Backbone as JSON Lines, residues from 0, in Angstrom:
{"i":0,"aa":"M","n":[16.38,14.28,-11.46],"ca":[16.18,14.43,-9.89],"c":[17.49,14.59,-9.36]}
{"i":1,"aa":"N","n":[17.99,15.16,-7.94],"ca":[19.13,15.77,-7.19],"c":[20.05,14.45,-7.18]}
{"i":2,"aa":"R","n":[20.99,14.4,-7.18],"ca":[21.99,13.63,-6.47],"c":[22.02,13.04,-5.4]}
{"i":3,"aa":"F","n":[22.46,12.11,-5.23],"ca":[22.59,11.63,-3.54],"c":[23.39,12.51,-2.66]}
{"i":4,"aa":"V","n":[23.47,12.68,-1.28],"ca":[24.05,13.57,-0.68],"c":[23.73,13.29,0.96]}
{"i":5,"aa":"P","n":[25.04,12.41,0.84],"ca":[24.95,11.88,2.16],"c":[25.55,12.76,3.74]}
{"i":6,"aa":"C","n":[24.48,12.75,4.44],"ca":[24.2,13.54,5.58],"c":[24.08,12.37,6.95]}
{"i":7,"aa":"G","n":[25.08,11.8,7.34],"ca":[25.24,10.72,8.09],"c":[25.02,11.54,9.41]}
{"i":8,"aa":"L","n":[25.36,12.57,9.89],"ca":[25.81,13.05,11.17],"c":[23.69,13.94,11.05]}
{"i":9,"aa":"L","n":[23.67,14.34,10.41],"ca":[22.01,14.93,10.5],"c":[21.42,13.87,10.73]}
{"i":10,"aa":"T","n":[21.47,12.57,9.76],"ca":[20.68,11.54,10.28],"c":[20.49,10.78,11.65]}
{"i":11,"aa":"L","n":[21.38,10.87,12.3],"ca":[21.35,10.41,13.11],"c":[20.74,11.43,14.46]}
{"i":12,"aa":"C","n":[20.99,13.35,14.31],"ca":[20.03,13.8,15.17],"c":[19.18,13.65,15.03]}
{"i":13,"aa":"L","n":[18.38,13.24,13.82],"ca":[16.91,13.22,13.3],"c":[16.23,11.74,14.23]}
{"i":14,"aa":"L","n":[17.23,10.98,14.13],"ca":[16.5,9.81,14.3],"c":[16.59,10.01,16.18]}
{"i":15,"aa":"A","n":[17.41,10.62,16.83],"ca":[17.48,10.45,17.98],"c":[16.24,11.71,18.32]}
{"i":16,"aa":"A","n":[15.63,12.27,17.77],"ca":[14.15,13.46,17.66],"c":[13.25,12.63,17.37]}
{"i":17,"aa":"G","n":[13.56,11.58,17.09],"ca":[12.01,10.69,16.48],"c":[11.95,11.33,15.07]}
{"i":18,"aa":"I","n":[10.93,10.58,15.2],"ca":[10.13,9.98,13.21],"c":[9.56,11.61,12.73]}
{"i":19,"aa":"G","n":[9.2,12.2,14.08],"ca":[8.36,13.66,13.38],"c":[9.36,14.66,13.05]}
{"i":20,"aa":"Q","n":[10.29,14.77,14.04],"ca":[11.63,15.9,13.37],"c":[12.26,15.97,12.31]}
{"i":21,"aa":"A","n":[12.55,13.76,11.92],"ca":[12.77,13.8,10.42],"c":[11.89,14.23,9.2]}
{"i":22,"aa":"V","n":[10.38,13.82,9.74],"ca":[9.35,14.54,8.71],"c":[9.97,15.95,8.36]}
{"i":23,"aa":"A","n":[9.98,16.85,9.39],"ca":[9.77,17.99,9.74],"c":[11.31,18.93,8.37]}
{"i":24,"aa":"H","n":[12.16,17.75,8.27],"ca":[13.31,18.17,7.72],"c":[13.54,17.57,6.87]}
{"i":25,"aa":"S","n":[12.7,16.58,5.98],"ca":[13.15,16.1,5.09],"c":[13.01,16.25,3.61]}
{"i":26,"aa":"A","n":[11.72,17.45,3.35],"ca":[11.96,18.25,2.24],"c":[13.68,18.99,1.84]}
{"i":27,"aa":"D","n":[13.89,19.35,3.18],"ca":[15.38,20.14,2.59],"c":[16.82,19.14,2.68]}
{"i":28,"aa":"E","n":[16.82,18.23,3.83],"ca":[17.83,17.78,3.98],"c":[18.13,16.4,3.19]}
{"i":29,"aa":"H","n":[17.08,15.63,2.83],"ca":[16.9,14.31,2.44],"c":[16.82,14.25,0.9]}
{"i":30,"aa":"A","n":[18.7,14.52,0.33],"ca":[18.38,15.03,-1.13],"c":[18.36,13.26,-1.73]}
{"i":31,"aa":"G","n":[17.78,12.95,-2.88],"ca":[17.97,11.74,-3.6],"c":[16.29,11.22,-3.63]}
{"i":32,"aa":"H","n":[15.4,12.17,-3.05],"ca":[14.18,11.56,-3.56],"c":[13.35,13.18,-3.49]}
{"i":33,"aa":"N","n":[12.17,12.79,-4.09],"ca":[11.37,13.67,-4.16],"c":[9.92,13.78,-4.02]}
{"i":34,"aa":"M","n":[9.99,13.01,-2.78],"ca":[8.52,12.63,-2.2],"c":[8.92,13.0,-0.56]}
{"i":35,"aa":"P","n":[9.01,14.18,-0.2],"ca":[9.26,14.91,1.08],"c":[7.64,13.86,2.23]}
{"i":36,"aa":"A","n":[8.12,13.55,3.58],"ca":[7.71,12.92,4.16],"c":[6.32,13.51,4.69]}
{"i":37,"aa":"K","n":[6.03,14.76,4.61],"ca":[5.22,15.76,4.92],"c":[3.74,15.27,4.15]}
{"i":38,"aa":"S","n":[4.05,15.22,2.4],"ca":[3.25,14.77,1.69],"c":[2.72,13.38,1.32]}
{"i":39,"aa":"A","n":[3.4,12.67,2.15],"ca":[3.19,11.13,1.97],"c":[1.74,10.71,1.8]}
{"i":40,"aa":"T","n":[2.12,10.11,0.58],"ca":[0.82,9.44,-0.12],"c":[0.33,7.66,-0.4]}
{"i":41,"aa":"S","n":[-0.7,7.86,-0.75],"ca":[-0.5,6.06,-0.8],"c":[-1.5,5.95,-1.95]}
{"i":42,"aa":"E","n":[-1.41,4.47,-2.24],"ca":[-2.42,4.2,-3.71],"c":[-2.15,2.52,-4.09]}
{"i":43,"aa":"S","n":[-3.45,2.3,-4.31],"ca":[-3.7,0.61,-4.42],"c":[-2.67,0.3,-5.25]}
{"i":44,"aa":"A","n":[-1.97,-0.85,-5.49],"ca":[-0.77,-1.14,-6.24],"c":[-1.5,-2.77,-6.62]}
{"i":45,"aa":"Q","n":[-1.09,-2.9,-7.7],"ca":[-0.72,-4.77,-8.48],"c":[0.81,-4.65,-8.49]}
{"i":46,"aa":"V","n":[1.13,-5.88,-7.94],"ca":[2.59,-6.53,-7.8],"c":[2.17,-7.85,-8.41]}
{"i":47,"aa":"K","n":[3.89,-8.19,-8.75],"ca":[3.66,-9.58,-9.0],"c":[5.2,-10.25,-8.68]}
{"i":48,"aa":"F","n":[5.61,-11.07,-8.25],"ca":[6.55,-12.1,-7.4],"c":[7.54,-12.31,-8.26]}
{"i":49,"aa":"A","n":[8.97,-12.15,-8.51],"ca":[9.25,-12.83,-9.64],"c":[10.06,-14.0,-8.92]}
{"i":50,"aa":"D","n":[9.76,-15.18,-9.46],"ca":[10.25,-16.5,-8.93],"c":[11.33,-16.44,-9.15]}
{"i":51,"aa":"V","n":[12.53,-16.09,-8.47],"ca":[13.96,-16.01,-8.01],"c":[14.55,-16.44,-7.02]}
{"i":52,"aa":"A","n":[15.63,-16.88,-7.07],"ca":[16.23,-16.97,-5.45],"c":[16.91,-16.02,-4.88]}
{"i":53,"aa":"L","n":[16.39,-15.64,-3.71],"ca":[17.34,-14.53,-3.16],"c":[17.94,-15.18,-1.52]}
{"i":54,"aa":"V","n":[18.49,-14.44,-0.83],"ca":[19.16,-14.8,0.06],"c":[18.61,-13.8,1.48]}
{"i":55,"aa":"D","n":[18.8,-14.46,2.41],"ca":[17.65,-13.46,3.81],"c":[19.25,-12.99,4.7]}
{"i":56,"aa":"Q","n":[19.28,-12.37,5.48],"ca":[20.61,-11.89,6.2],"c":[21.14,-12.78,7.49]}
{"i":57,"aa":"T","n":[20.35,-14.37,7.23],"ca":[21.17,-15.23,7.64],"c":[22.1,-16.16,6.79]}
{"i":58,"aa":"G","n":[22.08,-16.04,5.79],"ca":[22.36,-16.57,4.49],"c":[21.39,-17.81,3.92]}
{"i":59,"aa":"K","n":[20.12,-17.91,4.49],"ca":[19.07,-18.69,3.92],"c":[18.77,-18.51,2.37]}
{"i":60,"aa":"A","n":[18.37,-19.15,1.83],"ca":[17.83,-18.99,0.5],"c":[16.55,-19.09,0.73]}
{"i":61,"aa":"V","n":[15.82,-17.93,0.12],"ca":[14.08,-17.76,0.28],"c":[13.87,-17.9,-1.4]}
{"i":62,"aa":"R","n":[12.24,-17.96,-1.43],"ca":[11.72,-17.64,-2.51],"c":[11.03,-16.71,-1.6]}
{"i":63,"aa":"L","n":[10.72,-15.27,-2.48],"ca":[9.91,-14.06,-1.66],"c":[8.59,-14.38,-1.3]}
{"i":64,"aa":"E","n":[7.59,-15.02,-2.78],"ca":[6.43,-15.12,-2.77],"c":[6.21,-16.52,-2.03]}
{"i":65,"aa":"Q","n":[7.34,-17.26,-2.1],"ca":[6.46,-18.84,-1.44],"c":[6.73,-18.9,-0.04]}
{"i":66,"aa":"D","n":[7.89,-18.26,0.27],"ca":[8.29,-18.36,1.81],"c":[7.91,-17.38,2.46]}
{"i":67,"aa":"L","n":[7.77,-16.26,2.47],"ca":[7.46,-14.85,3.15],"c":[6.41,-14.72,2.87]}
{"i":68,"aa":"V","n":[5.77,-14.29,1.72],"ca":[4.29,-13.1,1.46],"c":[3.32,-14.48,1.57]}
{"i":69,"aa":"S","n":[3.42,-15.47,0.9],"ca":[2.22,-16.54,0.86],"c":[1.82,-16.66,2.26]}
{"i":70,"aa":"N","n":[0.18,-16.48,3.03],"ca":[-0.47,-16.78,3.63],"c":[-0.29,-15.83,4.63]}
{"i":71,"aa":"K","n":[0.6,-14.6,4.43],"ca":[0.58,-13.76,5.44],"c":[0.22,-12.18,4.93]}
{"i":72,"aa":"I","n":[0.05,-11.46,5.97],"ca":[-0.17,-9.94,5.81],"c":[1.46,-9.22,5.7]}
{"i":73,"aa":"V","n":[1.72,-8.4,4.85],"ca":[3.17,-8.32,4.65],"c":[3.24,-6.84,4.7]}
{"i":74,"aa":"V","n":[4.4,-6.47,5.46],"ca":[4.8,-4.54,5.49],"c":[6.32,-5.13,4.69]}
{"i":75,"aa":"M","n":[6.18,-4.31,3.72],"ca":[8.02,-4.36,2.54],"c":[8.34,-2.71,2.57]}
{"i":76,"aa":"S","n":[9.66,-2.76,2.92],"ca":[10.34,-1.6,2.62],"c":[11.9,-2.34,1.92]}
{"i":77,"aa":"F","n":[12.14,-0.89,1.67],"ca":[13.29,-0.82,0.26],"c":[14.27,-0.29,0.8]}
{"i":78,"aa":"I","n":[15.7,-1.16,1.06],"ca":[16.77,-0.16,1.99],"c":[18.2,-0.29,1.09]}
{"i":79,"aa":"Y","n":[19.45,0.24,1.21],"ca":[20.62,0.08,1.17],"c":[21.6,0.43,2.16]}
{"i":80,"aa":"T","n":[22.17,-0.89,2.64],"ca":[23.11,-0.66,4.26],"c":[24.03,0.67,4.08]}
{"i":81,"aa":"S","n":[24.57,1.22,3.05],"ca":[25.29,2.47,3.33],"c":[24.61,3.64,3.06]}
{"i":82,"aa":"C","n":[23.05,3.58,2.9],"ca":[22.36,4.79,2.58],"c":[22.27,5.68,4.31]}
{"i":83,"aa":"T","n":[22.61,6.85,4.5],"ca":[22.46,7.88,5.44],"c":[21.65,8.82,5.66]}
{"i":84,"aa":"T","n":[20.92,8.51,4.98],"ca":[19.36,9.72,4.72],"c":[18.04,8.68,4.78]}
{"i":85,"aa":"V","n":[17.18,8.43,3.57],"ca":[16.42,8.4,3.76],"c":[16.39,6.42,4.43]}
{"i":86,"aa":"C","n":[17.01,5.88,4.01],"ca":[16.98,4.2,4.35],"c":[16.85,4.39,6.14]}
{"i":87,"aa":"P","n":[17.64,5.08,7.0],"ca":[17.44,4.81,8.4],"c":[16.34,5.21,9.06]}
{"i":88,"aa":"V","n":[15.67,6.21,8.11],"ca":[14.16,6.75,8.72],"c":[13.16,5.73,8.46]}
{"i":89,"aa":"V","n":[13.56,4.78,6.92],"ca":[12.41,3.52,6.59],"c":[12.31,2.57,7.4]}
{"i":90,"aa":"S","n":[13.91,2.33,8.34],"ca":[14.16,1.31,8.57],"c":[13.65,1.47,9.98]}
{"i":91,"aa":"S","n":[13.42,2.74,10.39],"ca":[12.94,3.21,11.85],"c":[11.37,2.87,11.96]}
{"i":92,"aa":"I","n":[11.12,3.38,11.12],"ca":[9.45,3.28,11.09],"c":[9.05,1.84,10.79]}
{"i":93,"aa":"M","n":[9.8,0.87,9.84],"ca":[9.78,-0.25,10.19],"c":[9.92,-0.97,11.74]}
{"i":94,"aa":"G","n":[10.52,-0.21,12.75],"ca":[10.89,-1.14,13.48],"c":[9.84,-0.77,14.6]}
{"i":95,"aa":"K","n":[9.27,0.71,14.35],"ca":[8.18,0.82,15.37],"c":[6.85,0.22,14.74]}
{"i":96,"aa":"V","n":[6.44,-0.29,13.38],"ca":[5.54,-0.7,13.3],"c":[5.64,-2.24,14.24]}
{"i":97,"aa":"Q","n":[7.03,-2.81,13.7],"ca":[7.44,-4.31,14.63],"c":[6.63,-4.23,16.14]}
{"i":98,"aa":"K","n":[7.22,-2.97,16.41],"ca":[6.9,-3.06,18.0],"c":[5.41,-2.75,18.24]}
{"i":99,"aa":"Q","n":[4.43,-1.97,17.64],"ca":[2.95,-1.97,17.46],"c":[2.53,-3.08,17.76]}
{"i":100,"aa":"L","n":[2.91,-4.03,16.83],"ca":[1.78,-5.15,16.04],"c":[2.44,-6.38,17.1]}
{"i":101,"aa":"G","n":[3.34,-6.15,17.55],"ca":[4.16,-7.31,18.96],"c":[4.23,-8.67,18.33]}
{"i":102,"aa":"A","n":[3.78,-9.76,18.91],"ca":[3.78,-11.18,18.8],"c":[2.98,-11.48,17.55]}
{"i":103,"aa":"R","n":[2.44,-10.89,17.06],"ca":[1.92,-10.95,15.68],"c":[2.8,-11.06,14.31]}
{"i":104,"aa":"V","n":[4.12,-10.0,14.34],"ca":[4.64,-10.11,13.75],"c":[5.77,-11.49,13.94]}
{"i":105,"aa":"G","n":[5.78,-12.58,12.61],"ca":[6.54,-13.31,12.76],"c":[5.04,-14.96,12.95]}
{"i":106,"aa":"A","n":[4.16,-14.4,13.11],"ca":[2.79,-14.94,13.09],"c":[2.01,-14.89,11.59]}
{"i":107,"aa":"E","n":[0.94,-14.26,12.04],"ca":[0.07,-13.72,10.93],"c":[0.86,-12.53,9.83]}
{"i":108,"aa":"V","n":[1.71,-11.67,10.4],"ca":[2.1,-10.54,9.74],"c":[3.92,-10.98,9.35]}
{"i":109,"aa":"Q","n":[4.52,-10.75,8.09],"ca":[5.85,-10.66,8.13],"c":[6.31,-9.36,7.66]}
{"i":110,"aa":"L","n":[7.61,-8.76,8.14],"ca":[8.42,-7.76,7.78],"c":[9.59,-8.28,6.74]}
{"i":111,"aa":"V","n":[9.92,-7.37,5.93],"ca":[10.43,-7.62,4.84],"c":[11.01,-6.08,4.48]}
{"i":112,"aa":"S","n":[12.41,-6.17,4.12],"ca":[13.06,-5.43,4.1],"c":[14.24,-5.97,2.63]}
{"i":113,"aa":"I","n":[14.09,-5.01,1.83],"ca":[15.02,-5.5,0.18],"c":[15.72,-4.61,0.16]}
{"i":114,"aa":"S","n":[17.49,-4.81,-0.08],"ca":[18.58,-4.11,-0.4],"c":[18.18,-3.75,-1.78]}
{"i":115,"aa":"I","n":[18.63,-3.35,-2.36],"ca":[18.77,-2.37,-3.95],"c":[19.72,-2.12,-4.07]}
{"i":116,"aa":"D","n":[20.64,-2.61,-2.96],"ca":[22.13,-2.11,-3.16],"c":[23.09,-3.95,-3.17]}
{"i":117,"aa":"P","n":[22.24,-5.02,-3.87],"ca":[22.87,-6.08,-3.62],"c":[24.65,-6.25,-3.98]}
{"i":118,"aa":"Q","n":[25.1,-5.89,-5.02],"ca":[26.49,-5.54,-4.71],"c":[27.61,-5.73,-3.38]}
{"i":119,"aa":"R","n":[26.74,-4.97,-2.65],"ca":[27.3,-4.21,-1.53],"c":[26.94,-5.09,-0.66]}
{"i":120,"aa":"D","n":[25.51,-5.37,-0.6],"ca":[24.66,-6.17,0.68],"c":[24.2,-7.47,0.65]}
{"i":121,"aa":"D","n":[25.81,-8.08,1.21],"ca":[25.72,-9.4,1.49],"c":[24.68,-9.87,2.56]}
{"i":122,"aa":"P","n":[25.08,-10.69,3.19],"ca":[23.47,-11.19,4.36],"c":[24.62,-10.74,5.64]}
{"i":123,"aa":"K","n":[26.0,-10.59,5.88],"ca":[26.36,-10.18,7.0],"c":[26.41,-8.75,7.41]}
{"i":124,"aa":"R","n":[26.42,-8.2,6.28],"ca":[26.22,-6.84,6.18],"c":[24.97,-6.46,6.4]}
{"i":125,"aa":"L","n":[24.02,-6.99,5.74],"ca":[22.47,-6.6,6.23],"c":[22.16,-7.06,7.71]}
{"i":126,"aa":"N","n":[22.71,-8.3,7.99],"ca":[22.6,-8.71,9.66],"c":[22.79,-7.84,10.77]}
{"i":127,"aa":"D","n":[23.78,-7.2,10.09],"ca":[24.63,-6.43,11.17],"c":[24.08,-4.56,11.4]}
{"i":128,"aa":"Y","n":[23.55,-4.52,9.69],"ca":[22.39,-3.25,9.89],"c":[21.19,-3.63,10.72]}
{"i":129,"aa":"A","n":[20.28,-5.0,10.45],"ca":[19.17,-5.44,11.23],"c":[19.52,-4.62,12.77]}
{"i":130,"aa":"R","n":[20.32,-5.08,13.25],"ca":[20.73,-5.13,14.61],"c":[20.21,-3.73,15.46]}
{"i":131,"aa":"S","n":[20.3,-2.76,14.44],"ca":[20.18,-1.56,14.77],"c":[18.52,-1.07,14.74]}
{"i":132,"aa":"F","n":[17.64,-1.96,13.96],"ca":[16.47,-1.71,14.01],"c":[15.37,-2.77,14.11]}
{"i":133,"aa":"Q","n":[15.92,-3.99,14.23],"ca":[14.58,-5.41,14.67],"c":[14.84,-5.49,15.9]}
{"i":134,"aa":"N","n":[13.63,-5.9,16.27],"ca":[12.92,-6.1,18.18],"c":[12.41,-7.43,17.87]}
{"i":135,"aa":"G","n":[12.8,-8.97,17.65],"ca":[12.37,-9.62,17.32],"c":[12.46,-10.61,16.23]}
{"i":136,"aa":"P","n":[11.41,-11.57,16.28],"ca":[11.53,-12.61,14.8],"c":[10.3,-12.04,13.58]}
{"i":137,"aa":"G","n":[10.36,-12.14,12.64],"ca":[9.33,-11.8,11.6],"c":[9.79,-10.95,10.77]}
{"i":138,"aa":"W","n":[11.46,-10.73,11.07],"ca":[11.93,-9.85,10.14],"c":[12.84,-10.3,9.33]}
{"i":139,"aa":"S","n":[12.33,-10.11,8.03],"ca":[13.61,-10.71,6.7],"c":[14.19,-9.5,6.11]}
{"i":140,"aa":"W","n":[15.21,-9.52,5.82],"ca":[16.04,-8.54,4.89],"c":[16.82,-9.69,4.02]}
{"i":141,"aa":"L","n":[16.4,-9.09,2.79],"ca":[16.83,-9.9,1.53],"c":[17.91,-8.97,0.65]}
{"i":142,"aa":"T","n":[18.38,-9.94,0.11],"ca":[19.67,-9.55,-1.35],"c":[19.67,-10.74,-1.76]}
{"i":143,"aa":"G","n":[20.5,-10.66,-2.89],"ca":[20.47,-11.7,-3.62],"c":[21.92,-11.51,-5.39]}
{"i":144,"aa":"S","n":[21.48,-11.64,-6.14],"ca":[22.11,-11.51,-7.09],"c":[21.64,-10.07,-7.96]}
{"i":145,"aa":"T","n":[22.13,-9.44,-8.43],"ca":[21.76,-7.87,-9.05],"c":[20.83,-8.8,-10.3]}
{"i":146,"aa":"Q","n":[20.22,-9.42,-10.82],"ca":[19.26,-9.99,-11.68],"c":[17.94,-10.23,-10.69]}
{"i":147,"aa":"S","n":[18.69,-10.99,-9.76],"ca":[16.96,-11.5,-9.61],"c":[16.59,-10.3,-8.4]}
{"i":148,"aa":"I","n":[17.76,-9.23,-7.99],"ca":[16.82,-8.22,-7.0],"c":[16.22,-7.55,-8.25]}
{"i":149,"aa":"N","n":[16.57,-7.07,-9.19],"ca":[16.22,-6.07,-10.43],"c":[14.93,-7.0,-10.59]}
{"i":150,"aa":"E","n":[14.93,-8.09,-10.95],"ca":[13.68,-8.72,-11.33],"c":[12.69,-8.44,-10.42]}
{"i":151,"aa":"T","n":[12.95,-8.58,-9.08],"ca":[12.65,-8.64,-7.59],"c":[11.5,-6.94,-7.44]}
{"i":152,"aa":"L","n":[12.42,-5.91,-8.16],"ca":[11.9,-4.64,-7.9],"c":[11.14,-4.23,-8.82]}
{"i":153,"aa":"K","n":[11.63,-5.06,-10.15],"ca":[10.21,-4.58,-11.48],"c":[9.09,-5.32,-11.41]}
{"i":154,"aa":"G","n":[9.43,-6.66,-10.68],"ca":[7.78,-6.98,-10.71],"c":[7.03,-6.55,-9.33]}
{"i":155,"aa":"L","n":[7.93,-5.4,-8.35],"ca":[7.37,-4.95,-7.25],"c":[6.28,-3.22,-7.83]}
{"i":156,"aa":"G","n":[7.13,-3.14,-9.3],"ca":[6.91,-1.75,-9.48],"c":[7.71,-0.62,-8.43]}
{"i":157,"aa":"T","n":[8.72,-1.03,-8.27],"ca":[9.6,-0.45,-7.56],"c":[11.33,0.16,-7.86]}
{"i":158,"aa":"F","n":[11.34,-0.64,-9.36],"ca":[12.27,-0.5,-9.54],"c":[13.46,0.73,-10.55]}
{"i":159,"aa":"N","n":[14.58,1.43,-9.89],"ca":[14.85,3.1,-10.21],"c":[16.27,2.31,-10.51]}
{"i":160,"aa":"G","n":[16.86,2.53,-11.89],"ca":[18.42,2.59,-12.0],"c":[19.27,3.08,-11.36]}
{"i":161,"aa":"D","n":[18.94,4.16,-10.75],"ca":[19.93,5.02,-9.96],"c":[19.2,4.38,-8.4]}
{"i":162,"aa":"F","n":[19.74,3.36,-7.59],"ca":[18.96,3.16,-6.19],"c":[19.75,4.46,-5.29]}
{"i":163,"aa":"K","n":[21.03,5.36,-5.53],"ca":[21.01,6.36,-4.74],"c":[19.69,7.29,-4.91]}
{"i":164,"aa":"S","n":[18.94,7.6,-5.85],"ca":[17.98,8.45,-5.42],"c":[16.44,7.56,-5.44]}
{"i":165,"aa":"H","n":[16.89,6.67,-5.19],"ca":[15.34,5.94,-4.56],"c":[14.38,6.79,-3.7]}
{"i":166,"aa":"A","n":[12.98,6.87,-3.83],"ca":[11.66,7.49,-3.0],"c":[11.89,6.6,-1.77]}
{"i":167,"aa":"P","n":[11.85,7.19,-1.01],"ca":[11.07,6.1,0.7],"c":[9.96,5.57,0.21]}
{"i":168,"aa":"L","n":[9.51,4.44,0.42],"ca":[8.47,3.41,-0.46],"c":[7.97,2.57,0.7]}
{"i":169,"aa":"I","n":[7.26,2.17,1.07],"ca":[6.83,0.93,1.93],"c":[5.25,0.4,1.08]}
{"i":170,"aa":"L","n":[5.39,-0.92,1.01],"ca":[4.24,-1.78,0.54],"c":[3.69,-2.88,1.69]}
{"i":171,"aa":"V","n":[2.32,-2.74,1.69],"ca":[1.6,-3.53,2.62],"c":[0.39,-4.25,1.81]}
{"i":172,"aa":"G","n":[0.29,-5.21,2.06],"ca":[-0.45,-5.86,1.21],"c":[-0.9,-7.61,1.45]}
{"i":173,"aa":"D","n":[-1.8,-8.15,1.71],"ca":[-1.97,-9.74,2.05],"c":[-1.81,-10.57,0.8]}
{"i":174,"aa":"G","n":[-0.91,-11.57,1.21],"ca":[-0.44,-12.58,-0.01],"c":[-1.79,-13.6,-0.21]}
{"i":175,"aa":"N","n":[-2.48,-13.33,0.44],"ca":[-3.75,-14.36,0.31],"c":[-4.92,-13.77,-1.05]}
{"i":176,"aa":"S","n":[-4.77,-12.04,-0.72],"ca":[-5.99,-11.33,-1.03],"c":[-5.84,-10.6,-2.14]}
{"i":177,"aa":"R","n":[-4.29,-10.6,-2.21],"ca":[-3.29,-9.85,-3.34],"c":[-3.72,-8.08,-3.54]}
{"i":178,"aa":"H","n":[-4.42,-7.63,-2.52],"ca":[-4.34,-6.13,-1.97],"c":[-3.36,-6.12,-1.45]}
{"i":179,"aa":"W","n":[-2.74,-4.77,-2.17],"ca":[-1.58,-4.24,-2.1],"c":[-1.93,-2.6,-1.9]}
{"i":180,"aa":"T","n":[-0.79,-1.73,-0.9],"ca":[-0.8,-0.43,-1.17],"c":[0.59,0.24,-0.9]}
{"i":181,"aa":"R","n":[0.78,1.11,-1.17],"ca":[1.98,1.77,-1.65],"c":[1.9,2.76,-1.25]}
{"i":182,"aa":"Y","n":[2.75,2.94,-0.08],"ca":[3.22,3.96,0.58],"c":[4.16,5.23,0.51]}
{"i":183,"aa":"Y","n":[3.91,6.32,0.4],"ca":[5.48,6.82,-0.39],"c":[5.64,7.95,0.39]}
{"i":184,"aa":"G","n":[6.82,8.4,0.78],"ca":[7.09,9.34,1.77],"c":[7.45,8.57,3.34]}
{"i":185,"aa":"F","n":[7.37,9.25,4.04],"ca":[8.06,9.16,5.71],"c":[6.57,8.46,6.3]}
{"i":186,"aa":"T","n":[5.74,7.43,5.75],"ca":[4.18,7.4,6.55],"c":[4.4,7.66,7.8]}
{"i":187,"aa":"D","n":[3.72,7.72,8.66],"ca":[3.62,7.43,10.22],"c":[3.18,5.64,10.69]}
{"i":188,"aa":"P","n":[4.09,5.15,11.21],"ca":[3.66,3.86,11.81],"c":[2.53,3.66,11.62]}
{"i":189,"aa":"A","n":[1.91,4.0,11.95],"ca":[0.5,4.06,13.12],"c":[-0.59,3.51,11.66]}
{"i":190,"aa":"V","n":[-0.51,4.47,10.61],"ca":[-0.87,4.44,9.16],"c":[-0.82,2.85,8.83]}
{"i":191,"aa":"L","n":[0.32,2.46,9.11],"ca":[1.06,1.31,8.46],"c":[0.07,0.08,9.67]}
{"i":192,"aa":"T","n":[-0.01,0.14,10.55],"ca":[-0.53,-0.61,11.47],"c":[-1.92,-0.91,11.1]}
{"i":193,"aa":"R","n":[-2.53,0.58,11.11],"ca":[-3.77,0.79,10.46],"c":[-4.19,-0.72,9.49]}
{"i":194,"aa":"E","n":[-3.53,-0.17,8.76],"ca":[-3.53,-1.0,7.36],"c":[-3.95,-2.27,7.42]}
{"i":195,"aa":"V","n":[-2.77,-3.05,8.23],"ca":[-2.19,-4.26,8.59],"c":[-3.71,-4.91,9.58]}
{"i":196,"aa":"E","n":[-4.42,-4.07,10.27],"ca":[-5.35,-4.23,10.94],"c":[-6.91,-4.22,10.08]}
{"i":197,"aa":"K","n":[-6.34,-3.32,8.98],"ca":[-7.46,-3.48,8.16],"c":[-7.8,-4.63,7.58]}
{"i":198,"aa":"L","n":[-6.62,-5.2,7.32],"ca":[-6.68,-6.76,6.41],"c":[-6.93,-7.87,7.3]}
{"i":199,"aa":"S","n":[-5.97,-7.31,8.3],"ca":[-6.54,-8.9,9.3],"c":[-8.15,-9.01,9.38]}
{"i":200,"aa":"G","n":[-8.74,-8.27,9.42],"ca":[-10.31,-7.92,9.83],"c":[-10.75,-8.29,8.61]}
{"i":201,"aa":"Q","n":[-10.13,-7.92,7.68],"ca":[-11.21,-8.62,6.2],"c":[-10.83,-10.2,6.06]}
{"i":202,"aa":"R","n":[-9.61,-10.59,6.48],"ca":[-9.34,-11.88,6.45],"c":[-10.39,-12.83,7.56]}
{"i":203,"aa":"N","n":[-10.33,-12.29,8.65],"ca":[-11.64,-12.66,9.62],"c":[-12.61,-12.7,8.87]}
{"i":204,"aa":"A","n":[-13.43,-11.71,8.66],"ca":[-14.44,-11.79,8.26],"c":[-14.67,-12.54,6.95]}
{"i":205,"aa":"H","n":[-14.1,-13.0,6.21],"ca":[-13.73,-13.69,4.76],"c":[-14.01,-15.12,5.36]}
{"i":206,"aa":"A","n":[-13.0,-15.94,6.3],"ca":[-13.11,-17.01,6.85],"c":[-14.4,-16.91,7.65]}
{"i":207,"aa":"K","n":[-15.08,-16.01,8.39],"ca":[-16.58,-16.74,9.17],"c":[-17.23,-16.74,8.08]}
{"i":208,"aa":"H","n":[-17.6,-15.77,6.88],"ca":[-18.21,-16.15,5.83],"c":[-18.43,-17.37,5.37]}
{"i":209,"aa":"T","n":[-16.93,-17.9,5.04],"ca":[-16.33,-18.89,4.24],"c":[-17.39,-19.8,5.24]}
{"i":210,"aa":"A","n":[-16.76,-20.67,6.43],"ca":[-17.32,-20.94,7.36],"c":[-19.01,-21.12,7.45]}
{"i":211,"aa":"I","n":[-19.48,-20.47,7.66],"ca":[-20.88,-20.11,7.45],"c":[-21.76,-20.84,6.11]}
{"i":212,"aa":"A","n":[-21.32,-20.41,5.02],"ca":[-21.26,-21.0,3.99],"c":[-21.29,-22.45,3.76]}
{"i":213,"aa":"M","n":[-20.34,-23.01,4.48],"ca":[-19.63,-24.22,4.07],"c":[-20.88,-25.28,5.51]}
{"i":214,"aa":"E","n":[-21.28,-24.54,6.32],"ca":[-22.48,-25.12,7.07],"c":[-23.44,-26.23,6.49]}
{"i":215,"aa":"P","n":[-23.38,-27.24,6.72],"ca":[-24.49,-27.99,6.4],"c":[-26.19,-26.98,6.75]}
{"i":216,"aa":"H","n":[-26.68,-27.31,5.72],"ca":[-28.45,-26.88,5.8],"c":[-28.97,-28.02,6.23]}
{"i":217,"aa":"P","n":[-30.12,-28.05,7.15],"ca":[-30.83,-28.65,7.0],"c":[-31.84,-29.12,6.3]}
């Protein structure tokens, strides 16, 4: 796998031009991943949530499954703040998802971004980074001890010993049904939003079916 090559100026240009142009340049310019955005793919995933202490961008201690995933539809990314290539684009995609879903984020939907560089990314650094992408509540940026982060990433099937060479990846799933999908590459935000809508529809259908089943019969 190629070594990580910083290219901050290029990334600023890509972000200014929008996600589409970022996708067009990803294969050549985003060293450090081997899944270009133009070949973005998805697959069903089984995940396990490590019961470890993490901390969000406000300094609040959280348990990922208990405090953020349970009863929520979740869109989750993996970033580190000193990354100047993949991570700003992934975070921009997440920001677009937040805007598309509007007030549902923070209610039915929870966004989560987990730092894969916990040694450097303390809550303050994450909070400063989040300001560039976050628009409103319902988006938690998480860090913690190296051990806690590693256990979390392993459970989610996203651990990479060399965090600088991580591939762009976003997880979407329902904390109730345990149905999760991994999206590799720079996925169109509309695709992620549609997956959230699908999961929400499945929830509503299940709730309606359960309510009917529980109605008393004459």
